[in-house]
Residue frames as a rotation matrix with the C-alpha (Angstrom) as fourth column:
MET 1
-0.422 -0.720 -0.551 53.32
0.887 -0.202 -0.416 70.03
0.189 -0.664 0.724 107.75
PRO 2
0.644 0.736 -0.207 51.60
0.764 -0.627 0.149 72.91
-0.020 -0.255 -0.967 109.59
VAL 3
-0.511 -0.735 0.445 52.88
0.734 -0.643 -0.220 76.43
0.448 0.214 0.868 108.98
SER 4
-0.298 0.393 -0.870 52.14
0.686 -0.546 -0.481 79.48
-0.664 -0.740 -0.107 111.09
LYS 5
0.695 0.676 0.243 50.15
0.675 -0.498 -0.545 82.34
-0.248 0.543 -0.802 109.62
ARG 6
0.660 -0.503 -0.558 53.09
-0.318 -0.860 0.399 84.74
-0.680 -0.086 -0.728 109.94
ILE 7
-0.422 -0.845 0.330 55.45
-0.049 0.384 0.922 82.45
-0.905 0.373 -0.203 108.03
TYR 8
-0.074 0.493 0.867 52.84
0.901 0.406 -0.153 81.90
-0.427 0.770 -0.475 105.31
GLU 9
0.880 0.438 -0.182 52.22
0.351 -0.860 -0.372 85.66
-0.319 0.263 -0.910 104.91
THR 10
0.267 -0.877 -0.399 55.96
-0.431 -0.479 0.765 86.32
-0.862 -0.032 -0.506 104.77
ALA 11
-0.495 -0.431 0.754 56.38
0.389 0.666 0.636 83.69
-0.777 0.609 -0.162 102.06
ILE 12
0.366 0.718 0.592 53.54
0.899 -0.107 -0.426 85.22
-0.242 0.687 -0.685 100.02
GLU 13
0.866 -0.092 -0.492 55.03
-0.082 -0.996 0.041 88.73
-0.494 0.005 -0.869 100.37
ALA 14
-0.154 -0.988 0.023 58.45
-0.251 0.062 0.966 87.41
-0.955 0.143 -0.258 99.30
GLU 15
-0.280 0.143 0.949 56.89
0.794 0.590 0.145 85.78
-0.539 0.795 -0.279 96.22
ARG 16
0.768 0.627 0.130 55.18
0.606 -0.647 -0.463 89.05
-0.206 0.435 -0.877 95.27
ALA 17
0.585 -0.634 -0.506 58.40
-0.382 -0.766 0.518 91.02
-0.715 -0.110 -0.690 95.72
TYR 18
-0.410 -0.750 0.520 60.29
0.113 0.524 0.844 88.48
-0.905 0.405 -0.130 93.62
ASP 19
0.105 0.552 0.827 57.66
0.931 0.237 -0.276 88.69
-0.348 0.799 -0.490 90.86
LEU 20
0.928 0.231 -0.294 57.92
0.161 -0.957 -0.243 92.50
-0.338 0.179 -0.924 90.78
ILE 21
0.154 -0.957 -0.247 61.70
-0.458 -0.291 0.840 92.38
-0.876 -0.016 -0.483 90.56
GLU 22
-0.425 -0.282 0.860 61.56
0.478 0.737 0.478 89.74
-0.769 0.614 -0.179 87.84
ARG 23
0.530 0.710 0.465 59.02
0.801 -0.240 -0.548 91.78
-0.277 0.663 -0.696 85.83
HIS 24
0.820 -0.290 -0.494 61.18
-0.265 -0.957 0.122 94.90
-0.508 0.030 -0.861 86.09
GLU 25
-0.193 -0.958 0.211 64.26
-0.235 0.254 0.938 92.92
-0.952 0.132 -0.275 85.02
ARG 26
-0.116 0.233 0.966 62.43
0.829 0.558 -0.036 91.60
-0.547 0.796 -0.258 81.92
LYS 27
0.876 0.481 0.041 61.42
0.436 -0.750 -0.498 95.14
-0.209 0.454 -0.866 80.94
VAL 28
0.511 -0.765 -0.392 64.97
-0.502 -0.636 0.586 96.45
-0.698 -0.102 -0.709 81.36
ASN 29
-0.375 -0.670 0.640 66.43
0.138 0.643 0.754 93.55
-0.917 0.371 -0.148 79.37
ARG 30
0.259 0.556 0.790 63.92
0.900 0.157 -0.406 94.10
-0.350 0.816 -0.460 76.57
PHE 31
0.947 0.066 -0.315 64.75
0.009 -0.984 -0.178 97.82
-0.322 0.166 -0.932 76.53
ASN 32
0.144 -0.982 -0.126 68.49
-0.518 -0.183 0.836 97.13
-0.844 -0.055 -0.534 76.38
ALA 33
-0.290 -0.193 0.937 68.07
0.546 0.771 0.328 94.49
-0.786 0.607 -0.119 73.64
ARG 34
0.726 0.632 0.271 66.17
0.600 -0.391 -0.698 97.03
-0.335 0.669 -0.663 71.55
GLU 35
0.542 -0.602 -0.587 69.31
-0.451 -0.797 0.401 99.20
-0.709 0.048 -0.703 71.47
LEU 36
-0.533 -0.799 0.277 71.09
-0.224 0.449 0.865 96.49
-0.816 0.400 -0.418 69.51
LEU 37
-0.390 0.441 0.808 68.18
0.740 0.673 -0.010 95.40
-0.548 0.594 -0.589 67.33
ASP 38
0.332 0.601 0.727 66.55
0.869 -0.495 0.013 98.71
0.367 0.628 -0.687 66.42
TYR 39
-0.487 -0.725 -0.487 68.95
0.867 -0.466 -0.174 101.53
-0.100 -0.508 0.856 67.22
GLU 40
-0.801 0.171 0.574 67.00
0.112 -0.899 0.423 104.42
0.588 0.403 0.701 65.64
ASN 41
0.264 0.964 0.040 63.77
0.025 -0.049 0.998 103.65
0.964 -0.262 -0.037 67.46
HIS 42
0.247 -0.250 -0.936 65.72
0.931 0.331 0.157 103.02
0.271 -0.910 0.314 70.65
LEU 43
-0.809 -0.587 -0.029 67.20
0.577 -0.784 -0.227 106.52
0.111 -0.200 0.974 70.54
ARG 44
-0.479 0.719 0.504 63.77
-0.191 -0.645 0.740 108.02
0.857 0.258 0.446 69.90
ARG 45
0.489 0.719 -0.494 62.21
0.298 0.395 0.869 106.08
0.820 -0.572 -0.021 72.78
GLU 46
-0.053 -0.581 -0.812 65.04
0.989 0.084 -0.125 106.78
0.141 -0.809 0.570 75.19
THR 47
-0.889 -0.239 0.390 64.89
0.244 -0.969 -0.037 110.50
0.387 0.062 0.920 74.44
ARG 48
-0.087 0.953 0.291 61.14
-0.275 -0.304 0.912 110.53
0.958 -0.001 0.288 75.02
MET 49
0.450 0.218 -0.866 61.52
0.633 0.606 0.482 108.45
0.629 -0.765 0.135 78.20
ARG 50
-0.461 -0.729 -0.505 64.13
0.882 -0.318 -0.347 110.81
0.092 -0.605 0.791 79.66
LYS 51
-0.783 0.245 0.572 62.07
-0.084 -0.953 0.293 113.90
0.616 0.181 0.767 78.78
ARG 52
0.277 0.958 -0.075 58.97
-0.115 0.111 0.987 112.47
0.954 -0.265 0.140 80.48
ALA 53
0.238 -0.270 -0.933 61.01
0.882 0.463 0.091 111.42
0.408 -0.844 0.349 83.52
ALA 54
-0.820 -0.572 0.014 62.34
0.529 -0.767 -0.363 114.97
0.218 -0.291 0.932 83.85
LEU 55
-0.427 0.750 0.505 58.80
-0.341 -0.651 0.678 116.39
0.838 0.117 0.534 83.63
ARG 56
0.510 0.611 -0.605 57.57
0.308 0.527 0.792 113.98
0.803 -0.591 0.081 86.30
TRP 57
-0.164 -0.679 -0.715 60.49
0.953 0.078 -0.293 114.88
0.255 -0.730 0.634 88.53
ASP 58
-0.932 -0.306 0.192 59.94
0.276 -0.947 -0.165 118.65
0.233 -0.101 0.967 88.20
ASN 59
-0.657 0.718 0.228 56.16
-0.581 -0.676 0.454 118.98
0.480 0.166 0.861 88.02
HIS 60
0.161 0.782 -0.603 54.62
-0.159 0.623 0.766 116.14
0.974 -0.028 0.225 89.96
TYR 61
-0.754 -0.260 0.603 53.85
-0.634 0.048 -0.772 115.69
0.172 -0.964 -0.201 93.62
SER 62
-0.279 0.645 -0.712 51.99
0.045 0.749 0.661 112.60
0.959 0.153 -0.238 94.73
TYR 63
-0.511 0.239 0.826 49.71
-0.856 -0.225 -0.465 112.52
0.075 -0.945 0.319 97.73
PHE 64
-0.566 0.267 -0.780 48.62
0.026 0.951 0.308 109.13
0.824 0.154 -0.545 99.02
PHE 65
-0.262 0.596 0.759 45.55
-0.932 -0.361 -0.038 108.81
0.251 -0.717 0.650 101.22
GLY 66
0.675 0.713 0.190 44.19
-0.735 0.627 0.256 105.95
0.064 -0.313 0.948 103.27
GLY 67
0.285 -0.636 0.717 47.49
-0.413 0.593 0.691 104.14
-0.865 -0.493 -0.094 103.72
LEU 68
0.936 0.072 0.344 47.91
0.265 0.498 -0.825 103.55
-0.231 0.864 0.448 99.98
SER 69
-0.010 -0.988 -0.154 51.33
0.216 -0.153 0.964 103.46
-0.976 -0.023 0.215 98.38
GLU 70
-0.314 -0.213 -0.925 52.61
-0.747 -0.546 0.379 104.42
-0.586 0.810 0.012 94.93
GLU 71
-0.986 -0.129 -0.104 52.04
-0.165 0.780 0.603 100.89
0.004 0.612 -0.791 93.59
GLU 72
-0.514 0.857 0.035 48.42
0.729 0.458 -0.508 100.81
-0.452 -0.235 -0.861 94.76
């Protein structure tokens, strides 16, 4: 069954977006499971994560050249 180029490209982009969302969901689930399995290390990691996020928020400005995005 022939498919137009635009439909094919859209399907590929949707697959990529789905894979990114799925990967992020796995990371979040693993992080949340760690809270139950290894509470002390979870607190240490979460504290470090929040401190680094605050530093990135306050001290970082990104400039993207050539049409690149944050993911590229």
